N, C-alpha and C positions, 0 to 999 in steps of 0.2 A: 482656227478650226483645233480642239483636242484632240490628242492624241490617244486612242485608247487602249487601256493595261490591255494584258494579254488576257485576262478574265473577262475584261468588256468586250473585246474582240471575240473571245468564244459565245458571250450572249448576244453578242449580233449576229453572229453567223447560226446558231440556233434560231434565232428568229426569222431568218432568211429560211430556213427549212420549211416553214408554215405550220410547225406543230404549235401546240398549247404550251405554254412555258411556264415554269417556276424560276425565280432567281432569289435566292436567298443572301441577302445583302447585310454584312454585321455593321455594326456600329460605325457612322461618318464613311463608308466603304461607297460613295457614289453612283447610289441608287439612282438618283434623281439625273445625274448626270450620264448618269447611260439608259434610263428612258429615252431621253433628248435625242442620244447618239441613235437608238434605234429606228426613234420616228424620222430622224436626217436622212437614215440611210433608205429610206422606201417612202417619197413625197405623192406618190400616186394613190396611196391607201387611203380612207377615211379613217380617223384614230379617236376613239372617246377615250380620254384621262380621266381616270378617277380617284381625285384624291381624298387625302384625309381631312383637311379642313377649308375654310374659304380662305384665309391668306397663302396657303399652299398651292390652292386653285387658281388664286390671281396671281402668282407669280408665273405659276407655270402658262396661262395665258401672254404673259409678255416674253416668257422665254421659248416656249416651243415651237416649231416651226407651224405656218397656217393650214395644214392637212390635220391636225389634233383639235381638236374641241376638248377644253379643259373644264372640268365642273367636280362638286363633292355628289355624293349620291342622292344628298337632297336637292341639290339645284338640277340632277338629271327630273326628280319625281314632283318639283314644284308646279304649280298649276296657280295661275293670278287670283282665281277666286275664292282659294282659300284665307287671300292675305285677310279680309276683315275679320275674320275668327282668329287669325293667328294675332291681329293688331290690336285685340280687346285688353281693356287693362290687366294686369295679373290678375288673377283668381286665386284667392287662398283654399284649400281643403272646404272650410267652413263654409266658406258662400259658395263653391260648388255643390257641397253637399244639401244646401239651402235651393241651390236652383234646380237640382235634379230630385228633391224632395226623396231624399234616401231612405227616411222614417217609414214610408210609404212601403217598403220595400223591406227593410229590418225589422221592423215592430218598434224602433226605438234604441235606447242603450241597452245593450248586450253585455253578460259579464262572460268570461272566460279564464279557464283556470291556466296558471302557466307554468314553466318551466319551477321557479323558484318559490312554488308554495305558496303564491296569492293567487287573487284573481285578478284578472286585469280588465278595466270596463273599456267598453269599447264606445267611445261616443259617436256622434255623425261624422264628426269632424276628423276622429281619429280613424274609422271605418272606410271615408272616403279617400283618404291619405293611402293608406292600406291599397285600396282600392284600384287610384290611378298611379300607382305602383305596379299593380298587377297588368294593370292596360299599356303601362311602359315597355315590360318586361316583353308582353306579348309581341307588340311592335316591333320588339328588337329579334324576334322569332322566325322562321321560315314557316311556323305552324298558320294553317288555313283558321284554324279554329282558338278561341281564347279557353282556356282549361285550368283546371286545380293547379297545374305545374308552374303556370305564371307567375302563381300569388308568392310575393317574396319570402324569404327564412330572415326572421330578427332575433338577436340575441336575448336569450330567455324565454322564446315560442319555438324552439324547435322541439319537442318531443312530439309522437304520433299524434297523440289525444289532441293535442293544442293545434298543431297545424291542422288538423283536419276540421276543429272548431272554428278555426279564420276561416278555412274555405269555404266552410257551407255560410262563412256571413259574408265575407268579402265577395265572394264569385260573381253571387247574384245583381250585386252593386257593380263590379267591373262590368259585366255585360251589358247592363242599362247605359253604363258610361259609355261603352264602346260604339252603342247603337245610336245614342245622341250624337257621336262624333260624326258617323257615317250622315247623318243628315244635315241636309242644307242648312232648316233653321233650329239645330241644335242650340243649347242654354249653356255648353259648355266652351270654353277656350280651348282652341285646335293648337299644339303644338306641331312642329317641325317632323317629328318624331312618327306623329298620327298619321301626316298627308303620304309620308315616306310608307309607311304601311299599306294604306289605299292605294295607292301606284303599284305597289308589288303584287297585291291579291288580283289586279288588272292584268298581272302577265305580261309585261312589256317588251317591245321588241326594240334595240339599240339602233339607230341608224348609223351603223360602223361597222368598217370591215376588222379592225382590230381594237380590242378592246384592254388598257392600260391599267391593274388592279395597283395601286399604291398604299403602302403601311398595310399590306394584306394580310397581317397576323393580327390584327386587332380589328376585323370586319364583322358588323355583326350579320347574324346568319339571313336577315331578310333582305341585305344586300347583296351578299355572296350567293344566295338562289338565285338573285336575277341575271347576276353575272355570269355562272355556271351554267344559265338557260339560253344564252345566245349562241346556241350552236352555228348561225350563218358565219360567227366571227371567229376571229385567232384572239386567244386570249391569254394575255402573260399577268402572272401575279407577281407583285416584287416585296419584298418587306423582309423581317428578321424573325424569325419563331421564338428566339430567344427572348425577345422584346414584346411578347405577348402578358399583357398586364391589365386588361380591360374583361378578363372572364366573369369578374364577378357583376357587371354591366349586361350582360349578354353579348359579349363581343367572343369571337372565336377565331382559329387560325386558319384563315382562309387557303392560306400557302399549302397545308396539309389536303385539303379539301381536293384543291385544283391538282395535287399531284392523283390523289387515291382514284377521285371522280372522273377527271377527264384523262388519267396517263401522262398528264402533262411532262416534259423534259426538266431534268432539274440542271440548274447550273449557280455557281457561287461568285461570291465577291467577297475576299477578306483582307486587303489590302486597304487598314484604313486611313485615310486622308487628316483626320481629325487631330489625331494625337498620334506620338511617340510609342515607340516600343516599352517602356515602363509602362505608362499607362495600358496596352494593350497586354502586359504581360497579368496585372491586376483582372482585367475583363475576363480573361484566356480560364483565370480560376473560377470565375462563375459558371462561364460556358462551360467548363467539364460537369461541373452539379449540377447544372440546367439537362444535359445530355445529349447534347446536340455535336455533332462531327466538327462542325464552323470552329476554325480559333483565329482569331485576329493577329494582322502582321501589323505593326507599328509605322507610321511613316519616318524613315531616318533622319530625314529634315526637320522634324520638332524636335526639340529636348525636352522631354515632358518628364516630369520628377514626382515620385511616390513619396509624401512623408509632411511631416509634419507645415501646415498652413494658418498661419497667426490670424491674418485678414484676410479671407475668402472673398470671390466677390461674391458667391452663392453657398448655401447651407441647405444639403437637401434631406427632406425626413420622410420615415416611415407613413407617419399618421399625421390627422389632421392636426392633433393634439399637441404634438410634438412642434409642428409647424408654429402653431398660434406659443407654445411656451418660448421657442425662440425669438420671435416676434417680440414679446413682452418684454425677455431680457435686453434685446438692443434696444426697446423705446425707453427703459429704465437708465440705460447707459447713455441716453440720448443721441441714438445713433438715427439716420435717416434710413429708414427699412422698408422694404415692397415684398408683399406676401401675392406671389403668383394667383392670378384667379380674384384676386380683391379681398375684402374683408366683408362679404357677405354670409359667406358659410362660416365664419368666425362668431357673427354674431349670431346666427340663429342656433349654434351651437349654446353658444351662451345663455339665448335667450329661454332654450328650449329648459336647460340645467336649471335657469331661475324658477321655470314653472314648476319645476319638480319638487324644487324647496319650500316653495308657496303651497302646496298640493293640490297643483292643478297638474291632468295629464298631458302628454305632450306627444305631438306626431310627428317629431323628430323622429328618421329611421334608425339613429342610433341606440335612440333611448327610448323608443317606442314602448318597449315591453315593462318599462319598471314604472311603479304608484308614485315613487318617492325618492327623494335624492340618496336617502339612508339605503334604501334597496340598490340602489348604482353602488356606492360604496362596498357594501357587503358583497354583490358580485364581482366587482372588481378586484378586490382582495382576494378571492379564490379562482376565478376563471379567466380574467382578459386585462392584458396588459395595456393594451389601446386605451381601455378605459381606466385604468388603474392612473395614466399620465392625466387625462381628463379629470379625473376626480380631485387629483393633487393640483393641476392649475384654478379650478374652479375653487376649492378651499384653502389656497394659498393668496390668488387675487381678488377673488370674488365674481358671482356673474357680471354685474355691471361694468366691473373695470375693466372686464376683458370686452365687451362691449363696447365701449368706450373707444378701447384702442385701435378696433376696428376703423374707427374714423380719423385716426392718427397714422394711418399709412401712407408711407410715398407713392410717388408713382414709379414703374423700374427704370424711367430715363433720370429721375432725380435722387435715386436710393443710393447711397456707401453700400448695402446688402440686401440681395435678393435672398429670400425665403420660398423653398417651394417643396411641396409632396413630391415622393420620385413620381407618382402617377404624373401631377401636373410639368411634371420638368420633360417628361417623355419629348422628344422632338426639338430641345433645346440643347445649346452649348454654353460654358463660361469659360473664361481663361483659369479660374482659382476653385475649385470647387471643394467643401467639406462634408462627409457624410456624418450628420447626427446620431447621438446615441441609442434613438429608440428603435434602430434596427437589432432586436435583441436574439441573441443564441438562442438555439430550439433549445428547451427544457431536455434533462435526460430522461430516457424511457422508464419508466418505473420497474420494471421486469428484466430489461437487458443493459440498464447504464448507456445505450447508445444516445446520440445527438442526431435525431432525423428532423430532418430539414424540408419543409415541402418546398417542392418545385416553382410554385409561383414567386416563393419568396426570393430564388436564388435569383428568379428573372429581373426580379424587381431591382435587387441588387447590382446584377450589372446592367441594368439601365441607369440607377444613377452614377457609378463608379465612370461610363463612359459619358457621362455628359460634362467633363472636363476635358479643357484641351492642353494645357502647360502644368498646370499643379494639381495633384489631388490628394486629399488628407483622407483615407480611407482605414484610420485607426479605430475607429468605431467597429469595423467589420473584422477587424482580428481575431475574432471568436471563430472565423472560418476553419482555421487549422483544426476545430475539434470537432467539426461535422462528420458523421461516423456513416450517413444515409440520407438517402433521397427519397421521398414518398411524393405519390402525386395527391 
């Protein structure tokens, strides 16, 4: 039997009061073990544990007591009748456009003025890709109706006039796609997010006395609303608001919502068991910039160090382009390297760049606004650091060489080095971690000279540095001392 810490004992006692509860748990601070202690403290009540992903849910099924039903949000929503549509072969945006016959809706190819001073040709493929992403954003939301606010924003297509033109074109296609997905005889392939939304719109009631939500800081609004609506149950949300890093794909911090909307009682876990005091101190630098009151205490039994790491187990990057660059350099040095998430995204990015080089449009979300590779170069030089890295990679190595390199990536079990973006590293840990140089310092404000860091960038850096257990090389973040302000 695990002996709870003082903080864990406080959380168990708060649960015993019967109130809705928020547990703010820092990186490596034992949130899973705390939930297990809560579950074991009261075996008479039916509990639903909602996990962040399938692997966590599978582990929970083995380790939680019998009164706890562990599942993901998608697992709660799944209905076998959707399986045939989910298991259909992969459907490209062009195939989806043809199946839905979107030219009937749009009138064929449309041209939209962009922020970049040129006209964007919206082929049926590009329009369908934007419509499908619109549906996805709607499915992540708690909204009942699909609206213009769900149409994504793309680099180079952000001016009000351009946004309005895109919405006028894309929204009718998105609504037609959603109508098709709701029909049993629809032509579009269904995703897991689609049936989750359909389930949520049915206002489900969970068969549980207690609902335990894990990783609540990155819960999509669609699931958060379902859980907030379980008024018959005691609700407990666990997570770390400082690790909220998926807002860009529709996730929001449900911890704050549980506090505001339910009046949930707040308790904290600050003793990290993942790393020692040195790494905890590095993490606290970023927690200060995030603006949270939480500060981590490192585990005295772990002799962590912060300094140069010549042979890291993992290199963590800010951008996909940065990760691709590290992979290419490692392959060039004949090292066995793995990329978290695999090489599919790497290939798609390379193929999109190749299409633009050949004068073809692309529906890749990072490059959808651009008519040519020279336009990407121009925009990257003036506006966007992450695209600047991509341009250099494509120009130095070539799109075909990058696509080929994706096939040379090793499995993580076989690799000498694991490369990941900080986003994909969330929930992971390694003995020795190096932070890559594409975490860039904010540029000085032209008017004041202040370096103003966006809060989401501070959260991402916090996630990155807390993936290390024993050795952390965060020299690439040394610029943190020059930050003079933080903004949302």
